[in-house]
MDAnalysis code that builds the backbone (N, CA, C; Angstrom):
import MDAnalysis as mda
import numpy as np

u = mda.Universe.empty(249, n_residues=83, atom_resindex=np.repeat(np.arange(83), 3), trajectory=True)
u.add_TopologyAttr("name", ["N", "CA", "C"] * 83)
u.add_TopologyAttr("resid", np.arange(1, 84))
u.add_TopologyAttr("resname", ["UNK", "UNK", "UNK", "UNK", "UNK", "UNK", "UNK", "UNK", "UNK", "UNK", "UNK", "UNK", "UNK", "UNK", "UNK", "UNK", "UNK", "UNK", "UNK", "UNK", "UNK", "UNK", "UNK", "UNK", "UNK", "UNK", "UNK", "UNK", "UNK", "UNK", "UNK", "UNK", "UNK", "UNK", "UNK", "UNK", "UNK", "UNK", "UNK", "UNK", "UNK", "UNK", "UNK", "UNK", "UNK", "UNK", "UNK", "UNK", "UNK", "UNK", "UNK", "UNK", "UNK", "UNK", "UNK", "UNK", "UNK", "UNK", "UNK", "UNK", "UNK", "UNK", "UNK", "UNK", "UNK", "UNK", "UNK", "UNK", "UNK", "UNK", "UNK", "UNK", "UNK", "UNK", "UNK", "UNK", "UNK", "UNK", "UNK", "UNK", "UNK", "UNK", "UNK"])
u.atoms.positions = np.array([
    [-0.128, -16.788, 12.872],
    [-1.635, -16.949, 12.312],
    [-1.958, -17.856, 11.510],
    [-2.665, -18.195, 11.604],
    [-3.031, -19.206, 10.837],
    [-2.976, -19.202, 9.086],
    [-2.725, -20.409, 8.436],
    [-2.553, -20.060, 7.166],
    [-3.827, -19.182, 6.158],
    [-4.725, -20.055, 6.413],
    [-5.922, -19.621, 5.904],
    [-6.387, -17.758, 6.341],
    [-6.043, -17.333, 7.423],
    [-6.532, -16.252, 7.761],
    [-5.234, -15.100, 6.887],
    [-4.084, -15.748, 7.006],
    [-3.053, -14.963, 6.228],
    [-3.366, -14.803, 5.090],
    [-3.998, -15.981, 4.167],
    [-4.544, -15.867, 2.547],
    [-5.491, -14.917, 2.729],
    [-6.194, -14.797, 3.549],
    [-7.603, -14.115, 3.168],
    [-6.618, -12.316, 3.630],
    [-5.785, -12.091, 4.248],
    [-5.379, -11.052, 4.304],
    [-4.712, -10.598, 3.053],
    [-3.802, -11.430, 2.606],
    [-3.165, -11.127, 1.042],
    [-4.179, -10.925, 0.057],
    [-5.304, -11.871, 0.119],
    [-6.374, -11.521, -0.961],
    [-6.935, -10.191, -0.690],
    [-7.375, -9.696, 0.505],
    [-8.097, -8.166, 0.885],
    [-6.555, -7.200, 0.236],
    [-5.554, -7.169, 0.270],
    [-4.593, -6.529, 0.348],
    [-4.450, -6.399, -1.142],
    [-4.474, -7.456, -2.042],
    [-4.070, -7.801, -3.573],
    [-5.325, -7.044, -4.138],
    [-6.527, -7.229, -3.425],
    [-8.046, -6.497, -4.390],
    [-7.785, -5.107, -3.987],
    [-7.425, -4.321, -2.602],
    [-7.217, -2.749, -2.779],
    [-6.266, -2.304, -3.429],
    [-5.245, -3.074, -3.769],
    [-4.283, -2.200, -4.635],
    [-4.488, -2.541, -6.394],
    [-5.263, -3.240, -6.768],
    [-6.090, -3.025, -7.730],
    [-7.119, -2.034, -8.077],
    [-8.014, -1.991, -6.670],
    [-8.928, -1.133, -6.719],
    [-8.247, 0.341, -6.889],
    [-7.193, 0.687, -6.105],
    [-6.330, 2.028, -6.226],
    [-5.460, 2.198, -7.428],
    [-5.370, 1.238, -8.176],
    [-4.758, 1.059, -9.268],
    [-3.192, 1.183, -8.930],
    [-2.874, 0.569, -7.634],
    [-1.413, 0.374, -7.301],
    [-0.312, -0.382, -7.666],
    [0.302, -0.294, -7.240],
    [2.330, -0.877, -7.886],
    [2.653, -1.769, -6.461],
    [2.970, -2.740, -6.861],
    [3.602, -3.565, -5.828],
    [5.239, -3.982, -6.450],
    [6.375, -3.491, -5.799],
    [7.622, -3.828, -6.564],
    [8.446, -4.609, -5.631],
    [9.303, -5.534, -6.026],
    [10.289, -6.184, -5.231],
    [11.685, -5.964, -5.094],
    [12.343, -5.033, -4.192],
    [13.622, -4.744, -4.673],
    [14.631, -5.960, -3.980],
    [15.553, -6.187, -4.746],
    [16.686, -7.324, -3.654],
    [18.023, -6.797, -4.472],
    [18.752, -6.345, -3.573],
    [20.476, -5.541, -4.093],
    [21.222, -7.003, -4.026],
    [21.052, -7.631, -3.311],
    [21.969, -9.005, -2.755],
    [21.480, -10.274, -3.322],
    [21.345, -11.068, -3.913],
    [20.742, -12.260, -4.012],
    [20.665, -12.906, -2.906],
    [21.670, -12.938, -1.989],
    [21.623, -13.652, -0.355],
    [20.957, -12.997, 0.330],
    [20.510, -11.609, 0.350],
    [19.996, -10.741, 1.276],
    [18.314, -11.095, 1.180],
    [17.803, -10.578, 2.188],
    [16.284, -10.201, 1.931],
    [15.785, -9.453, 1.191],
    [14.573, -9.672, 1.003],
    [13.458, -8.826, -0.005],
    [13.128, -7.677, 0.603],
    [12.592, -6.667, -0.149],
    [12.495, -5.848, 0.020],
    [11.405, -5.109, -0.480],
    [10.418, -4.774, -0.366],
    [8.775, -4.671, -0.772],
    [8.372, -3.201, -1.065],
    [7.875, -2.643, -2.176],
    [7.406, -1.314, -1.847],
    [5.767, -1.523, -2.600],
    [5.249, -0.581, -1.899],
    [3.853, -0.445, -2.317],
    [3.591, 1.010, -2.936],
    [2.946, 1.304, -4.262],
    [2.937, 2.360, -4.689],
    [1.612, 2.958, -4.981],
    [0.935, 3.766, -4.500],
    [-0.308, 4.341, -4.813],
    [-0.351, 5.870, -5.176],
    [-1.453, 6.233, -5.609],
    [-1.751, 8.021, -6.021],
    [-3.025, 8.128, -5.462],
    [-3.262, 9.132, -4.885],
    [-4.541, 9.456, -4.290],
    [-5.448, 10.475, -5.409],
    [-6.436, 10.250, -5.918],
    [-6.940, 11.407, -6.540],
    [-7.023, 12.423, -6.033],
    [-6.762, 13.321, -7.028],
    [-6.682, 15.031, -6.762],
    [-8.002, 15.077, -5.980],
    [-8.167, 15.997, -4.978],
    [-9.387, 16.458, -4.227],
    [-9.339, 18.212, -4.636],
    [-10.437, 18.711, -4.367],
    [-10.802, 19.927, -4.429],
    [-9.459, 20.803, -3.614],
    [-8.930, 21.443, -4.558],
    [-7.819, 22.619, -3.852],
    [-6.589, 21.972, -3.341],
    [-6.377, 20.632, -3.810],
    [-5.234, 19.884, -3.605],
    [-5.035, 18.825, -4.765],
    [-3.656, 18.292, -4.996],
    [-3.356, 17.718, -5.926],
    [-3.167, 16.418, -5.531],
    [-3.027, 15.709, -6.543],
    [-3.089, 14.194, -5.819],
    [-1.677, 13.974, -5.007],
    [-1.488, 13.188, -4.159],
    [-0.742, 12.734, -3.528],
    [-0.208, 10.935, -3.541],
    [1.142, 11.110, -3.456],
    [1.558, 9.595, -4.019],
    [2.144, 9.059, -2.795],
    [1.651, 8.032, -2.604],
    [1.729, 7.372, -1.070],
    [2.720, 6.501, -1.431],
    [3.746, 5.522, -0.432],
    [4.796, 4.739, -0.718],
    [4.715, 4.132, 0.699],
    [4.692, 2.530, 0.702],
    [4.951, 1.803, 1.628],
    [5.743, 0.872, 1.309],
    [6.432, 0.694, 2.708],
    [7.708, -0.211, 2.628],
    [7.451, -1.448, 3.495],
    [8.042, -2.280, 3.107],
    [8.045, -3.732, 4.014],
    [8.753, -4.678, 3.806],
    [8.702, -5.574, 4.590],
    [9.778, -6.898, 4.086],
    [8.955, -8.069, 3.958],
    [7.655, -7.709, 3.684],
    [6.836, -8.730, 3.024],
    [6.201, -7.831, 1.996],
    [5.279, -8.638, 0.938],
    [4.390, -7.680, 0.138],
    [3.211, -7.535, 0.734],
    [2.742, -8.317, 1.772],
    [1.607, -7.675, 2.787],
    [2.065, -6.781, 3.219],
    [3.282, -6.619, 3.753],
    [3.515, -5.025, 5.008],
    [3.634, -4.284, 4.092],
    [3.971, -3.964, 2.792],
    [4.241, -3.068, 2.086],
    [2.825, -2.613, 1.911],
    [1.807, -3.357, 1.130],
    [0.484, -2.901, 1.005],
    [-0.313, -2.463, 2.146],
    [-0.123, -3.022, 3.354],
    [-0.773, -2.533, 4.250],
    [-0.209, -1.237, 4.804],
    [1.175, -1.058, 4.793],
    [1.186, 0.130, 4.938],
    [0.947, 1.395, 4.347],
    [0.984, 1.171, 2.903],
    [0.380, 1.769, 2.143],
    [-0.783, 2.385, 2.207],
    [-1.552, 1.421, 2.454],
    [-3.080, 1.414, 2.789],
    [-3.472, 2.251, 4.209],
    [-2.479, 1.908, 5.151],
    [-2.683, 2.934, 6.301],
    [-2.714, 4.383, 6.049],
    [-1.386, 4.656, 5.477],
    [-1.222, 5.790, 4.597],
    [-2.397, 6.335, 3.757],
    [-3.080, 5.708, 3.068],
    [-3.786, 6.159, 2.225],
    [-5.156, 6.896, 2.967],
    [-5.649, 5.701, 3.964],
    [-6.751, 6.058, 4.869],
    [-6.382, 7.273, 5.803],
    [-5.115, 7.308, 6.198],
    [-4.689, 8.606, 6.643],
    [-5.072, 10.237, 5.857],
    [-4.441, 9.559, 4.864],
    [-4.579, 10.800, 3.772],
    [-6.227, 11.303, 3.410],
    [-7.262, 10.025, 3.210],
    [-8.626, 10.357, 3.198],
    [-8.996, 11.153, 4.290],
    [-8.667, 10.888, 5.516],
    [-9.169, 10.999, 6.480],
    [-9.213, 12.639, 6.867],
    [-7.580, 13.192, 6.455],
    [-6.996, 14.411, 6.270],
    [-8.076, 15.264, 5.397],
    [-8.374, 14.652, 4.152],
    [-8.961, 15.642, 2.945],
    [-10.429, 15.541, 3.375],
    [-10.996, 14.621, 3.914],
    [-12.349, 14.462, 4.330],
    [-12.659, 15.811, 5.626],
    [-11.813, 15.721, 6.352],
    [-12.025, 16.674, 7.342],
    [-11.958, 18.176, 7.018],
    [-11.237, 18.358, 5.700],
    [-10.993, 19.737, 5.440],
    [-12.219, 19.906, 4.789],
    [-13.267, 18.958, 3.969],
    [-14.420, 19.250, 3.217],
    [-15.959, 18.955, 3.928],
])
């Protein structure tokens, strides 16, 4: 992927994470080992349902946010189908 496209993807991911008041964490148990990234977001409560905590894991910050966003989109499709 071209650097400019990758930068646009990162900017979109960061913007989305801010919009949903999400958090991005980096975990490294071993200083010599790879980083592990975790994106955490919470959906607003819907009628008849409480909020859902969504966690996305990835080898990179972008991968973790993309995973969380996919799960977020899936949760909203389920909520929309009920209403």
